[in-house]
mmCIF file of the N, C-alpha and C atoms, coordinates in Angstrom:
data_MODEL
# 
_entry.id   MODEL 
# 
loop_
_atom_site.group_PDB 
_atom_site.id 
_atom_site.type_symbol 
_atom_site.label_atom_id 
_atom_site.label_alt_id 
_atom_site.label_comp_id 
_atom_site.label_asym_id 
_atom_site.label_entity_id 
_atom_site.label_seq_id 
_atom_site.pdbx_PDB_ins_code 
_atom_site.Cartn_x 
_atom_site.Cartn_y 
_atom_site.Cartn_z 
_atom_site.occupancy 
_atom_site.B_iso_or_equiv 
_atom_site.pdbx_formal_charge 
_atom_site.auth_seq_id 
_atom_site.auth_comp_id 
_atom_site.auth_asym_id 
_atom_site.auth_atom_id 
_atom_site.pdbx_PDB_model_num 
ATOM 1   N N  . MET A 1 1  ? 85.611  84.019  90.863  1.00 0.00 ? 1  MET A N  1 
ATOM 2   C CA . MET A 1 1  ? 86.427  83.683  89.674  1.00 0.00 ? 1  MET A CA 1 
ATOM 3   C C  . MET A 1 1  ? 87.903  83.622  90.037  1.00 0.00 ? 1  MET A C  1 
ATOM 4   N N  . TYR A 1 2  ? 88.461  84.666  90.740  1.00 0.00 ? 2  TYR A N  1 
ATOM 5   C CA . TYR A 1 2  ? 89.771  84.684  91.193  1.00 0.00 ? 2  TYR A CA 1 
ATOM 6   C C  . TYR A 1 2  ? 89.966  84.186  92.438  1.00 0.00 ? 2  TYR A C  1 
ATOM 7   N N  . LYS A 1 3  ? 90.938  83.235  92.738  1.00 0.00 ? 3  LYS A N  1 
ATOM 8   C CA . LYS A 1 3  ? 91.016  82.706  94.020  1.00 0.00 ? 3  LYS A CA 1 
ATOM 9   C C  . LYS A 1 3  ? 92.560  82.920  94.616  1.00 0.00 ? 3  LYS A C  1 
ATOM 10  N N  . LEU A 1 4  ? 92.780  84.041  94.536  1.00 0.00 ? 4  LEU A N  1 
ATOM 11  C CA . LEU A 1 4  ? 94.144  84.642  95.080  1.00 0.00 ? 4  LEU A CA 1 
ATOM 12  C C  . LEU A 1 4  ? 93.811  85.671  96.258  1.00 0.00 ? 4  LEU A C  1 
ATOM 13  N N  . PRO A 1 5  ? 93.353  85.163  97.290  1.00 0.00 ? 5  PRO A N  1 
ATOM 14  C CA . PRO A 1 5  ? 93.004  86.168  98.353  1.00 0.00 ? 5  PRO A CA 1 
ATOM 15  C C  . PRO A 1 5  ? 94.169  86.930  99.068  1.00 0.00 ? 5  PRO A C  1 
ATOM 16  N N  . LEU A 1 6  ? 95.258  86.426  98.918  1.00 0.00 ? 6  LEU A N  1 
ATOM 17  C CA . LEU A 1 6  ? 96.462  87.181  99.556  1.00 0.00 ? 6  LEU A CA 1 
ATOM 18  C C  . LEU A 1 6  ? 97.265  87.821  98.615  1.00 0.00 ? 6  LEU A C  1 
ATOM 19  N N  . LEU A 1 7  ? 96.958  87.881  97.192  1.00 0.00 ? 7  LEU A N  1 
ATOM 20  C CA . LEU A 1 7  ? 97.724  88.536  96.324  1.00 0.00 ? 7  LEU A CA 1 
ATOM 21  C C  . LEU A 1 7  ? 97.709  90.080  96.516  1.00 0.00 ? 7  LEU A C  1 
ATOM 22  N N  . GLU A 1 8  ? 98.868  90.680  96.680  1.00 0.00 ? 8  GLU A N  1 
ATOM 23  C CA . GLU A 1 8  ? 99.027  92.108  97.021  1.00 0.00 ? 8  GLU A CA 1 
ATOM 24  C C  . GLU A 1 8  ? 99.408  93.045  95.821  1.00 0.00 ? 8  GLU A C  1 
ATOM 25  N N  . ILE A 1 9  ? 100.156 92.489  94.849  1.00 0.00 ? 9  ILE A N  1 
ATOM 26  C CA . ILE A 1 9  ? 100.666 93.214  93.739  1.00 0.00 ? 9  ILE A CA 1 
ATOM 27  C C  . ILE A 1 9  ? 100.337 92.468  92.477  1.00 0.00 ? 9  ILE A C  1 
ATOM 28  N N  . LEU A 1 10 ? 99.656  93.145  91.516  1.00 0.00 ? 10 LEU A N  1 
ATOM 29  C CA . LEU A 1 10 ? 99.328  92.519  90.209  1.00 0.00 ? 10 LEU A CA 1 
ATOM 30  C C  . LEU A 1 10 ? 99.612  93.532  89.137  1.00 0.00 ? 10 LEU A C  1 
ATOM 31  N N  . ASP A 1 11 ? 100.606 93.087  88.223  1.00 0.00 ? 11 ASP A N  1 
ATOM 32  C CA . ASP A 1 11 ? 101.105 93.883  87.193  1.00 0.00 ? 11 ASP A CA 1 
ATOM 33  C C  . ASP A 1 11 ? 100.800 93.077  85.762  1.00 0.00 ? 11 ASP A C  1 
ATOM 34  N N  . ILE A 1 12 ? 99.800  93.572  85.112  1.00 0.00 ? 12 ILE A N  1 
ATOM 35  C CA . ILE A 1 12 ? 99.505  93.088  83.905  1.00 0.00 ? 12 ILE A CA 1 
ATOM 36  C C  . ILE A 1 12 ? 99.796  94.154  82.723  1.00 0.00 ? 12 ILE A C  1 
ATOM 37  N N  . SER A 1 13 ? 100.775 94.912  82.902  1.00 0.00 ? 13 SER A N  1 
ATOM 38  C CA . SER A 1 13 ? 101.146 95.907  81.978  1.00 0.00 ? 13 SER A CA 1 
ATOM 39  C C  . SER A 1 13 ? 101.727 95.317  80.706  1.00 0.00 ? 13 SER A C  1 
ATOM 40  N N  . ARG A 1 14 ? 101.446 96.082  79.618  1.00 0.00 ? 14 ARG A N  1 
ATOM 41  C CA . ARG A 1 14 ? 101.971 95.622  78.314  1.00 0.00 ? 14 ARG A CA 1 
ATOM 42  C C  . ARG A 1 14 ? 101.475 94.350  77.802  1.00 0.00 ? 14 ARG A C  1 
ATOM 43  N N  . ASN A 1 15 ? 100.204 94.028  77.894  1.00 0.00 ? 15 ASN A N  1 
ATOM 44  C CA . ASN A 1 15 ? 99.607  92.655  77.499  1.00 0.00 ? 15 ASN A CA 1 
ATOM 45  C C  . ASN A 1 15 ? 98.415  92.846  76.628  1.00 0.00 ? 15 ASN A C  1 
ATOM 46  N N  . LYS A 1 16 ? 98.118  94.011  76.120  1.00 0.00 ? 16 LYS A N  1 
ATOM 47  C CA . LYS A 1 16 ? 97.037  94.257  75.056  1.00 0.00 ? 16 LYS A CA 1 
ATOM 48  C C  . LYS A 1 16 ? 95.638  93.963  75.747  1.00 0.00 ? 16 LYS A C  1 
ATOM 49  N N  . VAL A 1 17 ? 95.498  94.075  77.067  1.00 0.00 ? 17 VAL A N  1 
ATOM 50  C CA . VAL A 1 17 ? 94.433  93.777  77.720  1.00 0.00 ? 17 VAL A CA 1 
ATOM 51  C C  . VAL A 1 17 ? 93.311  95.021  77.355  1.00 0.00 ? 17 VAL A C  1 
ATOM 52  N N  . ARG A 1 18 ? 92.080  94.583  77.175  1.00 0.00 ? 18 ARG A N  1 
ATOM 53  C CA . ARG A 1 18 ? 91.116  95.422  76.692  1.00 0.00 ? 18 ARG A CA 1 
ATOM 54  C C  . ARG A 1 18 ? 89.946  95.680  77.833  1.00 0.00 ? 18 ARG A C  1 
ATOM 55  N N  . LYS A 1 19 ? 89.777  94.861  78.694  1.00 0.00 ? 19 LYS A N  1 
ATOM 56  C CA . LYS A 1 19 ? 88.784  94.844  79.771  1.00 0.00 ? 19 LYS A CA 1 
ATOM 57  C C  . LYS A 1 19 ? 89.436  94.265  80.965  1.00 0.00 ? 19 LYS A C  1 
ATOM 58  N N  . ILE A 1 20 ? 88.923  94.979  82.101  1.00 0.00 ? 20 ILE A N  1 
ATOM 59  C CA . ILE A 1 20 ? 89.192  94.543  83.564  1.00 0.00 ? 20 ILE A CA 1 
ATOM 60  C C  . ILE A 1 20 ? 87.786  93.940  84.043  1.00 0.00 ? 20 ILE A C  1 
ATOM 61  N N  . SER A 1 21 ? 87.850  92.780  84.322  1.00 0.00 ? 21 SER A N  1 
ATOM 62  C CA . SER A 1 21 ? 86.572  92.147  84.925  1.00 0.00 ? 21 SER A CA 1 
ATOM 63  C C  . SER A 1 21 ? 86.067  92.716  86.195  1.00 0.00 ? 21 SER A C  1 
ATOM 64  N N  . LYS A 1 22 ? 84.880  92.730  86.494  1.00 0.00 ? 22 LYS A N  1 
ATOM 65  C CA . LYS A 1 22 ? 84.284  93.277  87.858  1.00 0.00 ? 22 LYS A CA 1 
ATOM 66  C C  . LYS A 1 22 ? 84.719  92.294  88.865  1.00 0.00 ? 22 LYS A C  1 
ATOM 67  N N  . GLU A 1 23 ? 85.177  91.111  88.535  1.00 0.00 ? 23 GLU A N  1 
ATOM 68  C CA . GLU A 1 23 ? 85.566  90.105  89.555  1.00 0.00 ? 23 GLU A CA 1 
ATOM 69  C C  . GLU A 1 23 ? 86.870  90.529  90.141  1.00 0.00 ? 23 GLU A C  1 
ATOM 70  N N  . ILE A 1 24 ? 87.469  91.511  89.669  1.00 0.00 ? 24 ILE A N  1 
ATOM 71  C CA . ILE A 1 24 ? 88.852  92.043  90.277  1.00 0.00 ? 24 ILE A CA 1 
ATOM 72  C C  . ILE A 1 24 ? 88.563  92.414  91.750  1.00 0.00 ? 24 ILE A C  1 
ATOM 73  N N  . LYS A 1 25 ? 87.366  92.705  92.054  1.00 0.00 ? 25 LYS A N  1 
ATOM 74  C CA . LYS A 1 25 ? 87.119  92.974  93.555  1.00 0.00 ? 25 LYS A CA 1 
ATOM 75  C C  . LYS A 1 25 ? 87.451  91.865  94.483  1.00 0.00 ? 25 LYS A C  1 
ATOM 76  N N  . SER A 1 26 ? 87.344  90.539  93.979  1.00 0.00 ? 26 SER A N  1 
ATOM 77  C CA . SER A 1 26 ? 87.669  89.349  94.753  1.00 0.00 ? 26 SER A CA 1 
ATOM 78  C C  . SER A 1 26 ? 88.980  89.391  95.283  1.00 0.00 ? 26 SER A C  1 
ATOM 79  N N  . LEU A 1 27 ? 89.921  90.154  94.669  1.00 0.00 ? 27 LEU A N  1 
ATOM 80  C CA . LEU A 1 27 ? 91.317  90.165  95.012  1.00 0.00 ? 27 LEU A CA 1 
ATOM 81  C C  . LEU A 1 27 ? 91.407  91.178  96.202  1.00 0.00 ? 27 LEU A C  1 
ATOM 82  N N  . ALA A 1 28 ? 90.886  90.756  97.405  1.00 0.00 ? 28 ALA A N  1 
ATOM 83  C CA . ALA A 1 28 ? 90.617  91.542  98.501  1.00 0.00 ? 28 ALA A CA 1 
ATOM 84  C C  . ALA A 1 28 ? 91.985  92.264  99.060  1.00 0.00 ? 28 ALA A C  1 
ATOM 85  N N  . SER A 1 29 ? 93.119  91.547  98.907  1.00 0.00 ? 29 SER A N  1 
ATOM 86  C CA . SER A 1 29 ? 94.324  92.108  99.403  1.00 0.00 ? 29 SER A CA 1 
ATOM 87  C C  . SER A 1 29 ? 95.135  92.879  98.593  1.00 0.00 ? 29 SER A C  1 
ATOM 88  N N  . LEU A 1 30 ? 94.559  93.117  97.319  1.00 0.00 ? 30 LEU A N  1 
ATOM 89  C CA . LEU A 1 30 ? 95.416  93.790  96.335  1.00 0.00 ? 30 LEU A CA 1 
ATOM 90  C C  . LEU A 1 30 ? 95.729  95.224  96.774  1.00 0.00 ? 30 LEU A C  1 
ATOM 91  N N  . ARG A 1 31 ? 97.023  95.559  96.743  1.00 0.00 ? 31 ARG A N  1 
ATOM 92  C CA . ARG A 1 31 ? 97.518  96.879  97.159  1.00 0.00 ? 31 ARG A CA 1 
ATOM 93  C C  . ARG A 1 31 ? 97.923  97.726  95.895  1.00 0.00 ? 31 ARG A C  1 
ATOM 94  N N  . VAL A 1 32 ? 98.505  96.998  95.055  1.00 0.00 ? 32 VAL A N  1 
ATOM 95  C CA . VAL A 1 32 ? 99.061  97.648  93.855  1.00 0.00 ? 32 VAL A CA 1 
ATOM 96  C C  . VAL A 1 32 ? 98.579  96.952  92.563  1.00 0.00 ? 32 VAL A C  1 
ATOM 97  N N  . PHE A 1 33 ? 98.046  97.816  91.677  1.00 0.00 ? 33 PHE A N  1 
ATOM 98  C CA . PHE A 1 33 ? 97.353  97.156  90.482  1.00 0.00 ? 33 PHE A CA 1 
ATOM 99  C C  . PHE A 1 33 ? 97.878  98.053  89.304  1.00 0.00 ? 33 PHE A C  1 
ATOM 100 N N  . SER A 1 34 ? 98.700  97.285  88.337  1.00 0.00 ? 34 SER A N  1 
ATOM 101 C CA . SER A 1 34 ? 99.269  98.126  87.233  1.00 0.00 ? 34 SER A CA 1 
ATOM 102 C C  . SER A 1 34 ? 98.639  97.599  85.990  1.00 0.00 ? 34 SER A C  1 
ATOM 103 N N  . ILE A 1 35 ? 98.001  98.439  85.108  1.00 0.00 ? 35 ILE A N  1 
ATOM 104 C CA . ILE A 1 35 ? 97.667  98.081  83.797  1.00 0.00 ? 35 ILE A CA 1 
ATOM 105 C C  . ILE A 1 35 ? 98.115  98.892  82.682  1.00 0.00 ? 35 ILE A C  1 
ATOM 106 N N  . VAL A 1 36 ? 99.306  99.438  83.033  1.00 0.00 ? 36 VAL A N  1 
ATOM 107 C CA . VAL A 1 36 ? 99.975  100.488 82.018  1.00 0.00 ? 36 VAL A CA 1 
ATOM 108 C C  . VAL A 1 36 ? 100.173 99.801  80.652  1.00 0.00 ? 36 VAL A C  1 
ATOM 109 N N  . HIS A 1 37 ? 100.107 100.586 79.648  1.00 0.00 ? 37 HIS A N  1 
ATOM 110 C CA . HIS A 1 37 ? 100.350 100.344 78.227  1.00 0.00 ? 37 HIS A CA 1 
ATOM 111 C C  . HIS A 1 37 ? 99.400  99.076  77.762  1.00 0.00 ? 37 HIS A C  1 
ATOM 112 N N  . ASN A 1 38 ? 98.072  99.234  77.950  1.00 0.00 ? 38 ASN A N  1 
ATOM 113 C CA . ASN A 1 38 ? 97.127  98.353  77.540  1.00 0.00 ? 38 ASN A CA 1 
ATOM 114 C C  . ASN A 1 38 ? 96.128  98.986  76.640  1.00 0.00 ? 38 ASN A C  1 
ATOM 115 N N  . ARG A 1 39 ? 94.929  98.284  76.527  1.00 0.00 ? 39 ARG A N  1 
ATOM 116 C CA . ARG A 1 39 ? 93.956  98.818  75.505  1.00 0.00 ? 39 ARG A CA 1 
ATOM 117 C C  . ARG A 1 39 ? 92.581  99.111  76.434  1.00 0.00 ? 39 ARG A C  1 
ATOM 118 N N  . VAL A 1 40 ? 92.791  99.302  77.594  1.00 0.00 ? 40 VAL A N  1 
ATOM 119 C CA . VAL A 1 40 ? 91.653  99.471  78.494  1.00 0.00 ? 40 VAL A CA 1 
ATOM 120 C C  . VAL A 1 40 ? 90.899  100.825 78.376  1.00 0.00 ? 40 VAL A C  1 
ATOM 121 N N  . ASP A 1 41 ? 89.705  100.873 78.023  1.00 0.00 ? 41 ASP A N  1 
ATOM 122 C CA . ASP A 1 41 ? 88.991  102.137 77.843  1.00 0.00 ? 41 ASP A CA 1 
ATOM 123 C C  . ASP A 1 41 ? 88.001  102.475 78.971  1.00 0.00 ? 41 ASP A C  1 
ATOM 124 N N  . ASP A 1 42 ? 87.828  101.415 79.898  1.00 0.00 ? 42 ASP A N  1 
ATOM 125 C CA . ASP A 1 42 ? 86.929  101.686 81.046  1.00 0.00 ? 42 ASP A CA 1 
ATOM 126 C C  . ASP A 1 42 ? 87.314  100.812 82.129  1.00 0.00 ? 42 ASP A C  1 
ATOM 127 N N  . LEU A 1 43 ? 87.121  101.346 83.285  1.00 0.00 ? 43 LEU A N  1 
ATOM 128 C CA . LEU A 1 43 ? 87.454  100.407 84.471  1.00 0.00 ? 43 LEU A CA 1 
ATOM 129 C C  . LEU A 1 43 ? 86.093  100.144 85.295  1.00 0.00 ? 43 LEU A C  1 
ATOM 130 N N  . PRO A 1 44 ? 86.140  98.872  85.763  1.00 0.00 ? 44 PRO A N  1 
ATOM 131 C CA . PRO A 1 44 ? 84.870  98.490  86.458  1.00 0.00 ? 44 PRO A CA 1 
ATOM 132 C C  . PRO A 1 44 ? 84.770  99.442  87.862  1.00 0.00 ? 44 PRO A C  1 
ATOM 133 N N  . PRO A 1 45 ? 83.518  99.821  88.147  1.00 0.00 ? 45 PRO A N  1 
ATOM 134 C CA . PRO A 1 45 ? 83.331  100.647 89.407  1.00 0.00 ? 45 PRO A CA 1 
ATOM 135 C C  . PRO A 1 45 ? 83.713  99.824  90.638  1.00 0.00 ? 45 PRO A C  1 
ATOM 136 N N  . GLU A 1 46 ? 83.739  98.620  90.576  1.00 0.00 ? 46 GLU A N  1 
ATOM 137 C CA . GLU A 1 46 ? 84.156  97.756  91.728  1.00 0.00 ? 46 GLU A CA 1 
ATOM 138 C C  . GLU A 1 46 ? 85.440  98.026  92.236  1.00 0.00 ? 46 GLU A C  1 
ATOM 139 N N  . LEU A 1 47 ? 86.406  98.582  91.417  1.00 0.00 ? 47 LEU A N  1 
ATOM 140 C CA . LEU A 1 47 ? 87.721  99.046  91.953  1.00 0.00 ? 47 LEU A CA 1 
ATOM 141 C C  . LEU A 1 47 ? 87.496  99.908  93.101  1.00 0.00 ? 47 LEU A C  1 
ATOM 142 N N  . CYS A 1 48 ? 86.522  100.673 93.096  1.00 0.00 ? 48 CYS A N  1 
ATOM 143 C CA . CYS A 1 48 ? 86.337  101.776 94.193  1.00 0.00 ? 48 CYS A CA 1 
ATOM 144 C C  . CYS A 1 48 ? 85.995  100.969 95.522  1.00 0.00 ? 48 CYS A C  1 
ATOM 145 N N  . GLU A 1 49 ? 85.623  99.703  95.432  1.00 0.00 ? 49 GLU A N  1 
ATOM 146 C CA . GLU A 1 49 ? 85.176  98.948  96.625  1.00 0.00 ? 49 GLU A CA 1 
ATOM 147 C C  . GLU A 1 49 ? 86.450  98.282  97.149  1.00 0.00 ? 49 GLU A C  1 
ATOM 148 N N  . MET A 1 50 ? 87.453  98.386  96.501  1.00 0.00 ? 50 MET A N  1 
ATOM 149 C CA . MET A 1 50 ? 88.805  97.654  96.964  1.00 0.00 ? 50 MET A CA 1 
ATOM 150 C C  . MET A 1 50 ? 89.401  98.509  98.105  1.00 0.00 ? 50 MET A C  1 
ATOM 151 N N  . THR A 1 51 ? 89.231  98.209  99.269  1.00 0.00 ? 51 THR A N  1 
ATOM 152 C CA . THR A 1 51 ? 89.575  99.070  100.318 1.00 0.00 ? 51 THR A CA 1 
ATOM 153 C C  . THR A 1 51 ? 91.193  99.083  100.603 1.00 0.00 ? 51 THR A C  1 
ATOM 154 N N  . LYS A 1 52 ? 91.824  98.026  100.195 1.00 0.00 ? 52 LYS A N  1 
ATOM 155 C CA . LYS A 1 52 ? 93.252  97.955  100.367 1.00 0.00 ? 52 LYS A CA 1 
ATOM 156 C C  . LYS A 1 52 ? 94.053  98.461  99.204  1.00 0.00 ? 52 LYS A C  1 
ATOM 157 N N  . LEU A 1 53 ? 93.450  98.635  98.127  1.00 0.00 ? 53 LEU A N  1 
ATOM 158 C CA . LEU A 1 53 ? 94.061  99.188  96.861  1.00 0.00 ? 53 LEU A CA 1 
ATOM 159 C C  . LEU A 1 53 ? 94.764  100.601 97.197  1.00 0.00 ? 53 LEU A C  1 
ATOM 160 N N  . GLN A 1 54 ? 95.967  100.668 97.066  1.00 0.00 ? 54 GLN A N  1 
ATOM 161 C CA . GLN A 1 54 ? 96.643  102.033 97.367  1.00 0.00 ? 54 GLN A CA 1 
ATOM 162 C C  . GLN A 1 54 ? 97.171  102.678 96.155  1.00 0.00 ? 54 GLN A C  1 
ATOM 163 N N  . ILE A 1 55 ? 97.774  101.837 95.182  1.00 0.00 ? 55 ILE A N  1 
ATOM 164 C CA . ILE A 1 55 ? 98.297  102.398 93.893  1.00 0.00 ? 55 ILE A CA 1 
ATOM 165 C C  . ILE A 1 55 ? 97.578  101.738 92.780  1.00 0.00 ? 55 ILE A C  1 
ATOM 166 N N  . LEU A 1 56 ? 97.132  102.437 91.746  1.00 0.00 ? 56 LEU A N  1 
ATOM 167 C CA . LEU A 1 56 ? 96.615  102.030 90.535  1.00 0.00 ? 56 LEU A CA 1 
ATOM 168 C C  . LEU A 1 56 ? 97.189  102.745 89.473  1.00 0.00 ? 56 LEU A C  1 
ATOM 169 N N  . LYS A 1 57 ? 97.972  102.052 88.652  1.00 0.00 ? 57 LYS A N  1 
ATOM 170 C CA . LYS A 1 57 ? 98.686  102.593 87.555  1.00 0.00 ? 57 LYS A CA 1 
ATOM 171 C C  . LYS A 1 57 ? 97.959  102.413 86.211  1.00 0.00 ? 57 LYS A C  1 
ATOM 172 N N  . ILE A 1 58 ? 97.396  103.454 85.518  1.00 0.00 ? 58 ILE A N  1 
ATOM 173 C CA . ILE A 1 58 ? 96.632  103.427 84.450  1.00 0.00 ? 58 ILE A CA 1 
ATOM 174 C C  . ILE A 1 58 ? 97.193  104.123 83.146  1.00 0.00 ? 58 ILE A C  1 
ATOM 175 N N  . ALA A 1 59 ? 98.310  104.590 83.212  1.00 0.00 ? 59 ALA A N  1 
ATOM 176 C CA . ALA A 1 59 ? 98.881  105.333 82.113  1.00 0.00 ? 59 ALA A CA 1 
ATOM 177 C C  . ALA A 1 59 ? 98.953  104.542 80.808  1.00 0.00 ? 59 ALA A C  1 
ATOM 178 N N  . GLU A 1 60 ? 98.723  105.186 79.644  1.00 0.00 ? 60 GLU A N  1 
ATOM 179 C CA . GLU A 1 60 ? 98.972  104.699 78.376  1.00 0.00 ? 60 GLU A CA 1 
ATOM 180 C C  . GLU A 1 60 ? 97.796  103.713 78.050  1.00 0.00 ? 60 GLU A C  1 
ATOM 181 N N  . ASN A 1 61 ? 96.579  104.066 78.466  1.00 0.00 ? 61 ASN A N  1 
ATOM 182 C CA . ASN A 1 61 ? 95.365  103.306 78.140  1.00 0.00 ? 61 ASN A CA 1 
ATOM 183 C C  . ASN A 1 61 ? 94.447  104.335 77.553  1.00 0.00 ? 61 ASN A C  1 
ATOM 184 N N  . PRO A 1 62 ? 93.636  103.961 76.483  1.00 0.00 ? 62 PRO A N  1 
ATOM 185 C CA . PRO A 1 62 ? 92.731  104.782 75.800  1.00 0.00 ? 62 PRO A CA 1 
ATOM 186 C C  . PRO A 1 62 ? 91.357  105.020 76.741  1.00 0.00 ? 62 PRO A C  1 
ATOM 187 N N  . LEU A 1 63 ? 91.561  105.439 78.020  1.00 0.00 ? 63 LEU A N  1 
ATOM 188 C CA . LEU A 1 63 ? 90.478  105.712 78.841  1.00 0.00 ? 63 LEU A CA 1 
ATOM 189 C C  . LEU A 1 63 ? 89.472  106.795 78.315  1.00 0.00 ? 63 LEU A C  1 
ATOM 190 N N  . ARG A 1 64 ? 88.200  106.516 78.556  1.00 0.00 ? 64 ARG A N  1 
ATOM 191 C CA . ARG A 1 64 ? 87.283  107.610 78.190  1.00 0.00 ? 64 ARG A CA 1 
ATOM 192 C C  . ARG A 1 64 ? 87.132  108.635 79.166  1.00 0.00 ? 64 ARG A C  1 
ATOM 193 N N  . PHE A 1 65 ? 86.645  109.712 78.762  1.00 0.00 ? 65 PHE A N  1 
ATOM 194 C CA . PHE A 1 65 ? 86.414  110.848 79.748  1.00 0.00 ? 65 PHE A CA 1 
ATOM 195 C C  . PHE A 1 65 ? 85.749  110.499 80.963  1.00 0.00 ? 65 PHE A C  1 
ATOM 196 N N  . LYS A 1 66 ? 84.634  109.884 80.818  1.00 0.00 ? 66 LYS A N  1 
ATOM 197 C CA . LYS A 1 66 ? 83.811  109.620 82.018  1.00 0.00 ? 66 LYS A CA 1 
ATOM 198 C C  . LYS A 1 66 ? 84.728  109.005 83.136  1.00 0.00 ? 66 LYS A C  1 
ATOM 199 N N  . LEU A 1 67 ? 85.626  108.239 82.776  1.00 0.00 ? 67 LEU A N  1 
ATOM 200 C CA . LEU A 1 67 ? 86.434  107.541 83.771  1.00 0.00 ? 67 LEU A CA 1 
ATOM 201 C C  . LEU A 1 67 ? 87.168  108.457 84.723  1.00 0.00 ? 67 LEU A C  1 
ATOM 202 N N  . LYS A 1 68 ? 87.529  109.540 84.146  1.00 0.00 ? 68 LYS A N  1 
ATOM 203 C CA . LYS A 1 68 ? 88.326  110.523 85.101  1.00 0.00 ? 68 LYS A CA 1 
ATOM 204 C C  . LYS A 1 68 ? 87.578  110.859 86.378  1.00 0.00 ? 68 LYS A C  1 
ATOM 205 N N  . LYS A 1 69 ? 86.105  110.869 86.329  1.00 0.00 ? 69 LYS A N  1 
ATOM 206 C CA . LYS A 1 69 ? 85.358  111.104 87.535  1.00 0.00 ? 69 LYS A CA 1 
ATOM 207 C C  . LYS A 1 69 ? 85.637  109.974 88.494  1.00 0.00 ? 69 LYS A C  1 
ATOM 208 N N  . VAL A 1 70 ? 85.609  108.710 88.041  1.00 0.00 ? 70 VAL A N  1 
ATOM 209 C CA . VAL A 1 70 ? 85.848  107.583 88.883  1.00 0.00 ? 70 VAL A CA 1 
ATOM 210 C C  . VAL A 1 70 ? 87.134  107.674 89.581  1.00 0.00 ? 70 VAL A C  1 
ATOM 211 N N  . VAL A 1 71 ? 88.216  107.916 88.790  1.00 0.00 ? 71 VAL A N  1 
ATOM 212 C CA . VAL A 1 71 ? 89.663  108.076 89.246  1.00 0.00 ? 71 VAL A CA 1 
ATOM 213 C C  . VAL A 1 71 ? 89.668  109.124 90.116  1.00 0.00 ? 71 VAL A C  1 
ATOM 214 N N  . GLU A 1 72 ? 89.139  110.285 90.095  1.00 0.00 ? 72 GLU A N  1 
ATOM 215 C CA . GLU A 1 72 ? 89.201  111.273 90.944  1.00 0.00 ? 72 GLU A CA 1 
ATOM 216 C C  . GLU A 1 72 ? 88.521  110.990 92.344  1.00 0.00 ? 72 GLU A C  1 
ATOM 217 N N  . ALA A 1 73 ? 87.350  110.305 92.214  1.00 0.00 ? 73 ALA A N  1 
ATOM 218 C CA . ALA A 1 73 ? 86.714  109.898 93.522  1.00 0.00 ? 73 ALA A CA 1 
ATOM 219 C C  . ALA A 1 73 ? 87.705  108.957 94.182  1.00 0.00 ? 73 ALA A C  1 
ATOM 220 N N  . ARG A 1 74 ? 88.292  108.100 93.600  1.00 0.00 ? 74 ARG A N  1 
ATOM 221 C CA . ARG A 1 74 ? 89.208  107.148 94.289  1.00 0.00 ? 74 ARG A CA 1 
ATOM 222 C C  . ARG A 1 74 ? 90.383  107.776 94.774  1.00 0.00 ? 74 ARG A C  1 
ATOM 223 N N  . LYS A 1 75 ? 90.890  108.883 94.147  1.00 0.00 ? 75 LYS A N  1 
ATOM 224 C CA . LYS A 1 75 ? 92.102  109.615 94.596  1.00 0.00 ? 75 LYS A CA 1 
ATOM 225 C C  . LYS A 1 75 ? 91.919  109.971 96.096  1.00 0.00 ? 75 LYS A C  1 
ATOM 226 N N  . GLN A 1 76 ? 90.619  110.427 96.388  1.00 0.00 ? 76 GLN A N  1 
ATOM 227 C CA . GLN A 1 76 ? 90.516  110.855 97.719  1.00 0.00 ? 76 GLN A CA 1 
ATOM 228 C C  . GLN A 1 76 ? 90.764  109.851 98.792  1.00 0.00 ? 76 GLN A C  1 
ATOM 229 N N  . LYS A 1 77 ? 90.694  108.588 98.429  1.00 0.00 ? 77 LYS A N  1 
ATOM 230 C CA . LYS A 1 77 ? 90.898  107.494 99.343  1.00 0.00 ? 77 LYS A CA 1 
ATOM 231 C C  . LYS A 1 77 ? 92.137  106.982 99.307  1.00 0.00 ? 77 LYS A C  1 
ATOM 232 N N  . SER A 1 78 ? 92.982  107.048 98.257  1.00 0.00 ? 78 SER A N  1 
ATOM 233 C CA . SER A 1 78 ? 94.257  106.497 98.152  1.00 0.00 ? 78 SER A CA 1 
ATOM 234 C C  . SER A 1 78 ? 95.084  107.261 97.068  1.00 0.00 ? 78 SER A C  1 
ATOM 235 N N  . HIS A 1 79 ? 96.259  106.709 97.019  1.00 0.00 ? 79 HIS A N  1 
ATOM 236 C CA . HIS A 1 79 ? 97.230  107.255 95.858  1.00 0.00 ? 79 HIS A CA 1 
ATOM 237 C C  . HIS A 1 79 ? 97.154  106.530 94.509  1.00 0.00 ? 79 HIS A C  1 
ATOM 238 N N  . ILE A 1 80 ? 96.697  107.245 93.534  1.00 0.00 ? 80 ILE A N  1 
ATOM 239 C CA . ILE A 1 80 ? 96.628  106.678 92.184  1.00 0.00 ? 80 ILE A CA 1 
ATOM 240 C C  . ILE A 1 80 ? 97.546  107.349 91.155  1.00 0.00 ? 80 ILE A C  1 
ATOM 241 N N  . GLN A 1 81 ? 98.289  106.429 90.609  1.00 0.00 ? 81 GLN A N  1 
ATOM 242 C CA . GLN A 1 81 ? 99.231  107.186 89.528  1.00 0.00 ? 81 GLN A CA 1 
ATOM 243 C C  . GLN A 1 81 ? 98.762  106.990 88.088  1.00 0.00 ? 81 GLN A C  1 
ATOM 244 N N  . LYS A 1 82 ? 98.708  108.107 87.447  1.00 0.00 ? 82 LYS A N  1 
ATOM 245 C CA . LYS A 1 82 ? 98.350  108.136 86.105  1.00 0.00 ? 82 LYS A CA 1 
ATOM 246 C C  . LYS A 1 82 ? 99.531  107.825 85.161  1.00 0.00 ? 82 LYS A C  1 
# 
């Protein structure tokens, strides 16, 4: 779906986004992903497969409690900002 293999920074903050597609994993070079101040309540597990992702900004989203386990698992591999 996404054809931006060299994209390293993606900021979609403050856009009323409700869902992040599992196709996000095709952005293989993504290092920074910011979805601050949106309406996302769940993140695709494919985010954990993104080996170059270093910073994930997820503050101010109505994330469900179960997601915290995914975030904690990913924290061990890189730096995530809440």
